[in-house]
C-alpha positions as a printed NumPy array, in Angstrom:
array([[ 57.408, 132.923, 163.656],
       [ 58.308, 129.572, 162.122],
       [ 55.054, 129.502, 160.166],
       [ 55.809, 132.925, 158.692],
       [ 59.293, 131.775, 157.682],
       [ 57.88 , 128.714, 155.917],
       [ 55.333, 130.878, 154.075],
       [ 58.035, 133.289, 152.933],
       [ 60.238, 130.394, 151.78 ],
       [ 57.342, 128.905, 149.815],
       [ 56.588, 132.222, 148.112],
       [ 60.249, 132.788, 147.228],
       [ 60.576, 129.268, 145.806],
       [ 57.34 , 129.683, 143.83 ],
       [ 58.473, 132.941, 142.237],
       [ 61.989, 131.673, 141.613],
       [ 60.702, 128.471, 140.023],
       [ 58.397, 130.49 , 137.785],
       [ 61.089, 132.937, 136.702],
       [ 64.053, 130.54 , 136.408],
       [ 62.927, 126.892, 136.568],
       [ 66.35 , 125.316, 136.174],
       [ 68.095, 127.651, 138.591],
       [ 65.449, 127.115, 141.251],
       [ 66.506, 123.508, 141.837],
       [ 69.518, 124.468, 143.943],
       [ 67.686, 126.748, 146.414],
       [ 64.979, 124.089, 146.689],
       [ 67.587, 121.471, 147.584],
       [ 69.12 , 123.825, 150.139],
       [ 65.761, 124.412, 151.806],
       [ 65.041, 120.689, 151.658],
       [ 68.371, 119.87 , 153.284],
       [ 67.926, 122.504, 156.001],
       [ 64.413, 121.401, 156.912],
       [ 65.522, 117.768, 156.704],
       [ 68.249, 118.417, 159.254],
       [ 65.669, 119.844, 161.658],
       [ 63.394, 116.896, 160.999],
       [ 66.207, 114.445, 161.668],
       [ 67.158, 116.215, 164.907],
       [ 63.526, 116.18 , 166.065],
       [ 63.335, 112.468, 165.293],
       [ 66.   , 111.757, 167.892],
       [ 63.398, 112.144, 170.632],
       [ 62.266, 108.803, 172.017],
       [ 59.17 , 106.969, 170.817],
       [ 56.034, 108.74 , 169.707],
       [ 57.386, 112.106, 170.749],
       [ 60.009, 111.877, 168.014],
       [ 57.371, 111.188, 165.374],
       [ 55.206, 114.035, 166.623],
       [ 58.111, 116.469, 166.601],
       [ 59.066, 115.436, 163.062],
       [ 55.629, 116.138, 161.655],
       [ 55.808, 119.974, 161.355],
       [ 59.155, 119.716, 159.596],
       [ 57.802, 117.127, 157.166],
       [ 54.8  , 119.318, 156.39 ],
       [ 57.026, 122.355, 155.814],
       [ 59.289, 120.312, 153.559],
       [ 56.345, 119.032, 151.539],
       [ 54.902, 122.563, 151.224],
       [ 58.222, 123.972, 149.958],
       [ 58.618, 121.194, 147.398],
       [ 55.026, 121.559, 146.234],
       [ 55.426, 125.316, 145.89 ],
       [ 58.526, 124.955, 143.709],
       [ 56.943, 122.281, 141.545],
       [ 53.828, 124.441, 141.092],
       [ 55.993, 127.333, 139.899],
       [ 57.751, 125.106, 137.377],
       [ 54.456, 123.646, 136.179],
       [ 52.983, 127.143, 135.749],
       [ 55.99 , 128.24 , 133.748],
       [ 55.792, 125.202, 131.478],
       [ 52.159, 126.024, 130.642],
       [ 52.936, 129.515, 129.387],
       [ 52.269, 129.926, 125.676],
       [ 55.775, 131.114, 124.824]])
């Protein structure tokens, strides 16, 4: 279920960044902050377990940021 949510978030950020590049910064920051909170909470676990639990959140965060930046880059390459 979490994987599907991350995929949907990435698609929404990609489309939003393509349609309205400047307005897409705020939703991206909101997603980044939300995922970052989960990552920080997972990091409270002791030792290696904390690092292992942080990893999925870090990957989701990176995927969301990459999706938004790809949408902005695609928009900037349009011949308009």
